[in-house]
C-alpha positions in Angstrom: 102.2 169.5 96.3 98.9 170.8 95.3 95.9 169.0 95.3 93.3 169.6 92.5 89.7 168.8 93.7 87.3 168.0 90.3 83.8 167.9 90.6 82.9 164.2 90.2 79.8 165.3 87.4 83.0 166.2 85.3 84.4 162.9 85.3 81.5 160.8 84.2 81.2 159.8 80.8 78.7 161.6 78.8 75.2 160.5 78.3 74.5 158.9 74.8 71.6 159.9 72.8 68.4 158.3 73.2 66.5 155.9 70.7 64.5 157.6 68.3 60.6 157.0 68.4 59.0 154.3 66.6 56.8 155.1 64.3 53.1 154.5 64.7 51.0 153.9 62.0 53.2 150.5 61.2 54.7 148.0 62.7 58.6 148.3 63.4 60.9 147.2 60.2 62.9 144.0 60.2 66.5 144.4 60.6 69.1 143.6 58.2 68.4 139.9 56.6 66.1 138.9 59.6 62.4 139.6 57.3 60.6 135.7 57.5 61.5 135.4 54.1 65.2 135.8 54.7 65.5 133.7 57.4 63.4 130.5 55.6 65.2 127.6 54.6 66.3 126.9 51.0 63.6 126.3 48.7 65.2 123.8 45.9 66.4 120.6 47.4 69.9 121.5 45.4 69.7 124.3 47.8 69.1 122.6 50.7 71.6 120.4 49.7 74.8 123.2 49.0 73.4 124.8 52.5 73.7 121.1 54.3 77.3 121.3 53.1 78.5 124.4 53.8 76.7 124.0 58.2 78.5 120.8 58.0 76.3 117.0 58.2 73.3 117.5 61.2 74.0 121.4 61.3 71.4 124.0 61.4 73.0 127.5 61.3 70.9 130.1 63.6 71.9 133.2 64.5 72.6 134.5 67.4 72.7 137.5 70.1 73.7 138.9 73.8 71.3 140.8 74.4 73.4 144.1 74.4 73.4 143.1 70.5 69.9 142.5 70.5 68.9 145.5 72.0 71.0 147.5 69.9 69.3 145.5 66.6 66.6 146.2 68.3 66.6 149.3 69.0 65.2 149.0 73.0 67.0 149.2 76.1 68.6 146.1 77.4 66.7 146.0 80.5 62.6 145.7 78.4 65.0 142.7 77.6 65.5 141.7 81.0 61.7 142.4 81.9 60.3 141.1 78.9 61.7 137.6 80.4 60.8 138.7 83.8 57.3 138.0 82.8 57.6 135.0 80.4 57.3 136.7 77.2 59.8 135.0 75.8 62.7 132.8 76.8 66.1 133.6 75.5 68.6 130.3 75.7 71.7 130.3 78.6 75.0 129.8 78.0 77.0 127.9 81.1 78.3 131.9 82.3 74.2 132.5 82.4 74.4 134.5 79.3 71.2 135.8 78.0 71.6 134.5 73.9 68.3 135.5 71.6 68.3 134.0 67.7 66.5 135.5 65.7 62.7 133.8 66.4 63.4 135.8 69.8 64.1 138.8 68.2 60.9 138.6 65.7 59.0 137.5 68.8 59.5 140.9 70.4 58.8 143.0 67.5 55.7 141.6 67.2 55.3 142.3 71.4 56.5 145.5 70.4 54.4 146.1 67.6 51.2 144.5 69.5 51.6 147.4 72.2 53.2 150.6 70.5 50.4 149.9 67.4 47.6 148.3 68.9 47.8 149.5 72.6 48.0 145.9 74.6 49.6 146.8 78.0 51.9 143.6 78.8 48.9 141.9 80.5 47.0 142.0 76.3 51.1 141.0 74.5 50.9 138.0 77.2 47.2 137.3 76.0 47.4 137.5 72.7 50.3 135.5 72.5 49.0 132.3 74.3 45.4 133.2 72.0 48.1 132.8 68.9 49.9 129.4 70.4 46.4 128.0 71.4 45.2 128.4 67.7 48.0 127.4 66.7 47.7 123.7 68.9 43.7 123.7 68.0 44.5 124.3 64.1 46.9 121.1 64.0 45.1 118.6 66.5 42.7 119.0 63.7 44.8 118.5 61.2 45.3 115.5 62.4 42.2 114.5 62.7 41.2 114.4 59.1 43.4 112.8 55.9 41.8 115.1 53.8 43.8 117.9 51.7 41.7 120.0 51.4 40.4 120.3 54.2 43.0 121.1 56.5 43.8 124.0 53.8 40.4 124.9 54.7 41.3 124.6 58.4 44.6 126.8 57.9 43.0 129.3 56.2 40.2 129.5 58.9 42.4 130.0 61.5 44.6 132.6 59.7 41.7 134.6 58.5 41.0 135.1 62.3 44.5 136.0 63.2 44.2 138.8 60.7 41.5 139.5 61.7 42.9 140.2 65.9 45.4 142.0 64.2 47.4 139.1 64.8 50.2 137.1 63.0 49.1 134.0 61.8 49.9 130.5 63.3 52.7 128.8 61.0 
């Protein structure tokens, strides 16, 4: 019996196509159903009641994705998501088996990170600084809002913080 030797490279899987290069002119588009408007809760009390009945009592439905699905939705390599987690930019939830689960908020944050890097030219240290700045502005505006009972002053504070964030090409805190 004659043994057939094969080239080890012939038996390997073929390479996957690389992801397309993102556009530099505009931030990446939101994946289907993940825009901030699509993820907000129901606007009317009737819609809120029907959403609560569909999800059960005291239960909110939230999309969670394992790392491979999240990477596919974001059109990036899973190792990039692991790197962002290692740097503390995102914190996906872990299952008992230590599987990473990414929420829609995590995906939005990764899209913001990509926007800051691709469109504004920030490196990861700059992205970390910008995210901390937005978080600190959010805390600051909440503290100022709690210090007064005047709704007009609270709205003015919110608008000023939003204008400041807009001037820095950062998202306004909620």
